[in-house]
C-alpha positions in Angstrom: 111.1 172.9 -2.0 112.7 170.0 -3.1 113.8 169.5 0.5 110.2 169.3 0.9 108.7 167.4 -1.3 111.7 164.6 0.1 110.8 165.1 3.7 107.3 164.7 2.4 108.2 161.2 0.5 110.0 160.2 3.3 106.9 161.1 6.2 104.4 159.2 3.5 106.5 156.2 3.3 106.7 155.8 7.5 103.0 156.3 7.1 102.6 153.2 4.9 105.2 151.2 6.1 103.5 151.6 9.4 100.0 150.6 8.0 101.9 147.8 6.6 103.0 146.5 9.7 99.7 146.6 11.8 98.2 145.0 8.6 100.7 141.8 9.2 100.9 142.0 12.9 98.8 139.7 14.3 98.9 138.8 18.5 97.1 135.7 20.2 95.0 136.3 23.0 95.9 134.2 26.2 92.8 132.2 25.8 93.0 132.0 21.9 95.7 130.1 19.5 96.7 131.5 16.0 96.9 128.8 13.4 99.0 130.3 10.3 98.9 128.9 7.4 100.4 129.6 3.6 104.0 128.4 4.4 105.5 125.5 5.1 106.5 125.9 9.5 108.0 123.5 11.8 106.6 123.6 15.1 108.4 122.3 18.4 106.6 118.9 19.4 104.9 118.2 16.0 106.4 116.3 13.4 107.0 117.5 9.8 104.7 118.3 6.8 102.8 120.1 9.3 102.2 122.7 6.6 100.8 125.7 9.6 102.5 127.4 12.6 100.9 127.8 16.0 101.1 130.8 17.7 99.9 131.5 21.4 100.9 134.0 24.1 102.7 136.2 21.6 102.8 138.3 18.8 104.1 137.5 15.2 103.8 138.7 11.5 101.5 137.3 8.3 102.1 138.2 5.1 98.7 139.5 3.9 97.6 137.6 0.8 100.4 134.8 1.4 99.3 133.8 4.7 95.7 133.0 6.3 94.9 133.6 10.1 92.4 131.7 12.3 91.9 131.4 15.5 91.1 128.6 17.5 89.8 128.7 21.0 91.3 127.7 24.3 88.2 128.4 26.8 86.0 126.3 28.8 83.6 124.4 26.8 80.5 122.0 28.9 78.4 119.7 27.5 75.2 118.2 29.4 74.8 114.0 30.0 71.7 112.8 29.5 72.1 108.9 28.6 69.8 106.1 28.9 71.4 103.1 29.9 70.8 99.9 31.0 72.5 98.2 33.9 73.8 94.6 34.6 70.6 93.5 36.0 68.5 94.6 32.7 67.4 98.0 35.0 66.7 100.9 32.7 68.4 103.9 33.4 69.0 107.3 33.0 72.1 109.3 33.8 72.4 112.7 34.0 75.7 114.5 34.8 78.0 117.2 33.2 81.4 117.2 31.9 83.5 120.4 31.3 86.6 120.5 28.8 88.9 122.4 27.2 91.4 122.4 23.8 94.9 121.1 25.4 97.6 124.1 26.0 100.4 122.0 24.2 101.1 122.4 20.5 99.9 118.4 19.6 96.5 119.0 21.1 96.4 122.8 19.9 97.2 120.9 16.3 94.5 118.0 16.8 91.9 120.6 17.9 92.9 122.4 14.9 92.4 119.9 12.2 89.2 118.7 14.2 87.2 121.4 15.0 88.7 125.1 13.6 85.5 125.1 11.3 83.3 123.8 13.6 84.2 124.5 17.4 80.4 125.1 18.0 79.8 120.9 17.1 82.8 120.8 19.7 80.2 119.8 22.6 77.7 118.0 20.8 80.7 115.2 19.7 82.4 115.1 23.2 78.4 114.6 24.3 78.3 111.4 22.0 81.7 110.2 23.0 80.5 110.1 27.1 77.1 109.0 25.9 78.8 105.4 24.2 81.1 105.3 27.2 78.7 105.8 29.5 76.4 103.1 28.1 79.3 100.3 28.1 79.9 101.2 31.5 76.7 100.6 33.4 76.1 97.8 31.5 78.7 96.2 34.1 77.4 97.6 37.2 74.5 97.4 39.4 72.1 99.4 40.5 73.6 99.3 43.7 77.0 99.7 42.7 75.7 102.9 40.8 74.1 104.4 43.9 76.9 103.5 46.7 80.2 104.3 44.8 79.5 107.0 42.0 83.3 107.7 42.3 83.9 104.5 40.9 81.2 105.3 37.7 83.1 108.5 37.3 86.8 107.1 36.9 85.9 104.6 34.9 84.5 107.1 32.2 87.7 109.2 32.1 89.9 106.3 31.8 87.1 105.1 29.0 87.5 108.4 27.5 90.8 109.4 27.6 92.3 108.1 24.8 89.4 109.5 22.2 89.5 113.1 23.7 93.0 113.0 23.5 93.0 112.4 20.0 90.4 115.1 19.4 93.2 117.3 21.3 90.7 117.7 24.1 91.6 117.5 28.0 88.6 116.8 30.6 88.7 119.3 33.3 85.8 117.9 35.1 83.0 115.0 35.0 80.1 114.5 37.4 77.2 112.4 37.6 74.3 114.5 39.0 71.7 112.3 39.2 70.2 108.6 38.0 66.9 108.3 37.1 64.7 104.7 38.0 61.6 105.2 35.7 60.7 101.4 37.3 61.0 103.0 41.0 64.1 99.5 41.8 65.7 102.7 43.6 62.7 103.7 45.4 61.9 99.9 46.1 66.0 99.8 47.3 65.6 102.8 49.9 61.6 101.4 51.5 62.9 99.1 54.5 65.5 102.0 55.0 62.4 104.9 55.1 60.3 102.2 57.1 63.3 101.6 59.7 63.8 105.4 60.0 59.9 106.1 60.3 59.7 103.4 63.0 62.7 104.9 64.6 60.8 108.9 64.4 57.7 107.1 65.4 59.6 105.6 68.3 61.9 108.9 68.8 58.3 111.0 68.8 56.6 108.5 71.3 59.7 108.4 74.0 59.4 112.4 73.6 56.2 112.7 74.6 56.3 110.2 77.3 59.2 112.3 78.6 57.4 115.9 78.0 54.2 113.7 80.0 56.4 113.0 82.5 57.6 116.1 82.6 54.9 118.0 83.0 53.2 115.9 86.2 56.4 116.3 87.8 55.8 120.0 86.9 52.4 119.6 88.2 53.5 117.6 91.2 55.9 120.3 91.9 53.1 123.1 91.9 50.9 121.3 94.1 54.0 120.5 96.6 55.0 124.5 96.6 51.5 125.0 97.5 51.3 122.7 100.0 54.3 124.2 102.1 53.4 127.6 101.3 49.8 126.7 103.2 51.8 124.9 105.7 54.1 128.2 105.9 50.9 130.4 105.8 49.8 128.5 108.8 52.8 128.4 111.2 53.2 132.3 110.3 49.7 132.7 111.8 50.3 130.2 115.1 53.4 132.1 115.6 51.4 135.8 115.5 48.6 133.6 117.7 50.5 132.3 120.1 52.8 136.2 120.3 49.5 137.9 121.1 48.3 135.1 123.8 52.3 135.8 124.7 51.5 139.1 124.8 47.9 139.0 126.6 49.5 137.1 129.6 52.8 139.2 129.8 51.0 140.9 133.5 50.1 138.1 135.2 53.3 135.8 133.8 55.3 139.0 135.1 53.4 138.5 138.1 53.8 134.5 138.7 58.0 135.2 137.7 58.6 137.5 140.3 56.8 135.4 143.2 59.5 132.8 141.7 62.3 134.1 141.9 61.4 135.2 145.4 60.7 131.9 146.3 64.1 130.5 144.3 66.2 132.8 146.4 65.0 131.6 149.6 65.0 128.2 148.3 68.7 128.8 147.8 69.6 130.7 150.8 67.8 127.3 152.9 70.1 125.4 150.6 73.0 127.4 151.8 72.3 127.5 155.3 72.2 123.4 154.9 75.3 123.1 153.3 77.1 125.7 155.7 75.8 123.3 158.6 77.1 120.3 156.4 80.5 121.4 155.9 80.6 121.9 159.6 79.6 118.4 160.3 82.1 117.0 158.1 85.3 119.3 160.0 84.0 118.1 162.8 82.9 114.7 163.0 83.2 113.6 159.7 86.8 114.0 158.5 88.2 113.3 162.2 86.7 109.7 162.3 87.5 109.0 158.6 91.1 110.0 159.1 91.4 107.8 161.9 89.3 105.2 160.3 92.3 105.4 157.3 94.8 105.3 160.0 93.4 102.2 161.2 92.9 100.5 157.8 96.4 101.4 157.1 97.9 99.8 159.8 96.4 96.7 159.0 97.2 96.6 155.7 100.6 97.3 156.5 100.4 94.7 159.0 98.7 92.4 156.4 101.3 93.1 154.0 104.3 91.8 156.5 102.9 88.7 157.3 102.0 88.3 153.3 105.7 89.1 152.5 107.2 86.9 155.5 104.9 83.7 154.3 106.1 84.5 150.6 109.7 84.8 151.8 109.5 81.9 153.9 108.0 79.8 150.9 110.5 81.6 148.7 113.2 80.3 151.5 111.7 76.5 151.5 111.1 76.7 147.8 115.2 77.5 147.5 116.1 75.1 150.1 114.1 72.0 148.4 115.8 73.3 145.1 119.3 73.3 146.6 118.7 69.9 148.5 117.1 68.0 145.6 120.5 69.0 144.1 122.8 68.4 146.5 120.5 64.9 146.3 121.5 64.5 142.7 125.1 65.8 143.2 125.7 63.2 146.0 124.4 60.4 144.4 126.1 60.7 141.5 129.4 61.3 143.6 128.2 58.1 145.5 127.3 55.8 142.8 130.9 57.1 141.2 132.1 56.3 144.5 130.5 52.8 145.7 133.0 50.6 145.3 136.0 52.5 146.7 134.1 53.4 149.5 133.3 49.6 150.0 136.8 48.4 150.0 137.5 51.4 152.7 135.1 50.6 155.1 136.0 47.1 154.9 139.4 48.0 155.6 138.8 50.9 158.3 136.2 48.2 160.4 139.6 45.5 160.4 141.7 48.2 161.6 139.2 50.2 164.3 138.2 46.6 165.8 142.4 45.7 165.9 142.8 49.5 167.4 140.1 49.0 170.3 140.9 45.5 171.2 144.8 47.1 171.9 143.1 50.1 173.4 141.0 47.6 175.9 144.0 46.0 176.6 145.8 49.1 177.9 143.2 50.2 180.1 143.2 47.0 181.9 147.0 47.3 182.5 146.1 51.0 183.7 143.2 50.1 185.6 145.0 47.5 187.6 147.9 49.4 188.0 146.6 53.5 188.9 143.0 53.5 188.7 142.3 56.7 190.4 144.9 58.5 188.3 142.8 56.6 185.3 139.5 58.1 186.5 141.2 61.3 186.8 141.9 61.7 183.3 138.7 60.4 182.4 136.7 62.7 184.3 139.2 65.4 182.3 138.5 64.7 179.2 134.8 64.3 179.5 134.3 67.4 181.9 132.3 69.5 179.3 129.6 66.2 179.4 129.7 66.8 183.2 128.8 70.0 183.4 126.2 69.4 180.6 124.8 67.2 182.5 124.7 69.2 185.5 123.1 72.2 184.0 120.3 70.1 182.8 118.6 70.5 186.0 118.1 74.2 185.0 117.5 73.3 181.6 113.3 73.8 181.7 113.0 76.2 183.9 110.5 79.1 183.0 111.0 81.4 185.2 113.5 82.3 188.0 113.5 85.0 190.6 116.4 85.7 193.5 115.0 87.8 196.2 118.7 87.5 197.9 120.9 89.2 195.5 124.6 87.2 195.6 123.8 85.1 198.8 120.8 83.8 197.1 122.7 82.8 193.6 125.4 81.4 195.8 122.6 79.2 197.6 120.8 77.8 194.5 124.2 76.6 193.2 124.5 75.0 196.6 121.3 73.1 196.7 122.1 72.3 193.1 125.1 70.5 194.0 123.0 68.8 196.6 120.3 67.2 194.0 121.3 63.8 193.3 125.3 64.3 193.0 125.2 64.0 189.0 128.8 64.6 188.7 129.4 61.5 190.9 126.6 59.3 188.6 129.0 60.4 185.8 132.1 59.3 186.6 130.7 55.7 187.7 129.5 55.5 184.5 132.6 56.3 182.7 134.1 53.5 185.3 132.0 51.3 184.3 133.0 51.9 181.1 136.5 51.3 181.5 136.1 47.8 182.2 135.8 45.1 179.5 132.1 43.7 179.9 131.1 47.8 180.5 132.5 48.9 177.1 129.7 47.3 175.2 126.7 48.4 177.5 128.3 52.4 177.6 127.7 52.2 173.8 124.3 50.8 173.5 123.3 53.0 175.9 121.1 55.9 173.8 120.6 59.2 175.2 116.7 58.3 175.2 117.6 56.5 178.5 118.3 59.7 180.4 115.3 61.1 182.1 113.7 64.1 181.3 114.5 67.4 182.8 111.2 68.7 184.7 110.4 72.6 184.3 110.6 74.1 187.4 110.3 77.7 189.4 112.5 78.2 192.1 112.4 81.1 194.3 115.0 82.2 196.6 114.8 84.7 199.2 115.3 85.4 203.0 112.9 83.5 204.6 113.9 79.7 204.9 110.7 78.3 204.3 110.5 80.4 200.9 113.7 79.7 199.7 113.3 75.3 200.5 109.8 76.1 198.4 109.8 74.4 194.9 106.7 74.9 192.8 107.1 72.0 190.4 105.0 72.6 187.0 104.6 70.4 184.4 
């Protein structure tokens, strides 16, 4: 029985301890901070002598009756701004916006907020509105309406910067500050927008007019295309009707046209046969008459052309030869002139010396001939005849030099008679011998040198006929 009492006492003690622990244990929610006062505590980051302890996000023991525990909300709060301001231009405006704020998460901010708002947390939004309203009036007083309209971020930034220090002292931080609208009771902003609105209205009216014009043009073009399509359709229908009419007319004329075509084919075939017959006759005429005549004419033309080309080539060759000869003569003349010019002095001396020697030699020769002629005249004549015999024979043959035609009728006898008659026709050899003897005399030397070949009489052109009849053999036909 004593054990039961002991066990009951132990259980009762445990229950009492659990009850006391639950009564003493406090846990801070994520969105709140526990402010424990009643004993001297020291928190991290806070100065000494704070007199209270801050617990966030965990549990702690609190002695009932000794320590007091209160909660500080860390939730977001907001306050609506509606501030009447005056701009730098003296224009009254009403600025509307919203500020979203909360107690800071660090112990310093929680401590500052606990000291100021622990029992007045509902008045926190009003206090924040008062702070922002004062700073907004000061900021708007230094700006113009145009600045506020064009750059609201500038207004917001300046307001947050101006309120930042005071909000930090209150243990609050601003998560967001937004300027929703700016009311203008005087209509200044509306008047600023009037020119732009007018320009926009003007552009809108111009755009509408342009759209109407384009729509009208499009409608007119559509109507024109419809008319064009109608016209094309009617033209096509008329063309189809004409083709149908033409087909019907052709069908009605098929029979007569077939007969006429048959007759036409017969005429065509007969005409073709006639043309073939005419072509056959023409081909026969070409083969039998025209082609031989063309061949003969071609031969004559070819021969004439060949003869003409030969003459042209001969004339060209002769002209070329003459040209080359002239060029050679000119070259030779130039070279000879240069040589003669180079040897003029020596040649004059040589000629003078040769003339003197020749005169001495001729004088000695004349003297020797005179002595030989005085001693043996016949020997001298014979020697002179022997030396000049080719000239004597040439002079004798000159009688036959211009005979155009010679007819020998008696063979070898006729030839002998002809030479015999030639020897008796004037004594050409003896005359030449006497001339040589005259040249041998001192007085005749100069005369022989002065006689020119032009003094010899020109031979006559003769035609000599030699035959068996003495009368024919003696007959001479002289022709000039």
